[in-house]
Phi, psi and omega in degrees: 000327185267001185297317180296315179293320180293321179293318179295323176292323180291326183269357185302320185269359180253073186291321187260352179224048184294327179295315178296316180297322179293321179291322176294320178299314179296320178298314181295325177296317180293318178295316179298317177297318178297319179293323177296316179297318178298315180296312182292326176294321178294323180284343178076028179281152177284167184294330179294317179291325177295316179296318178297320180293320178295319176297319179295319177294324178294318179294321177298316179295320178297316179295323177297316179294315182296316180292329177290320180291326182288333182269000000 
């Protein structure tokens, strides 16, 4: 749900190279997701715990962006 808002915030400061910034953003999201799946698979967590952990990390990232924008 927050992907569109997060992408627009990430691309806000890249006025002249938004395509490159968008591709780097997508690449980093895919690498991050792959690393999370690898980590959770290695730990042997069930899918419910993996989903809860991803939501918690998403909320942490959202709060980090919001607090950075407010200051």
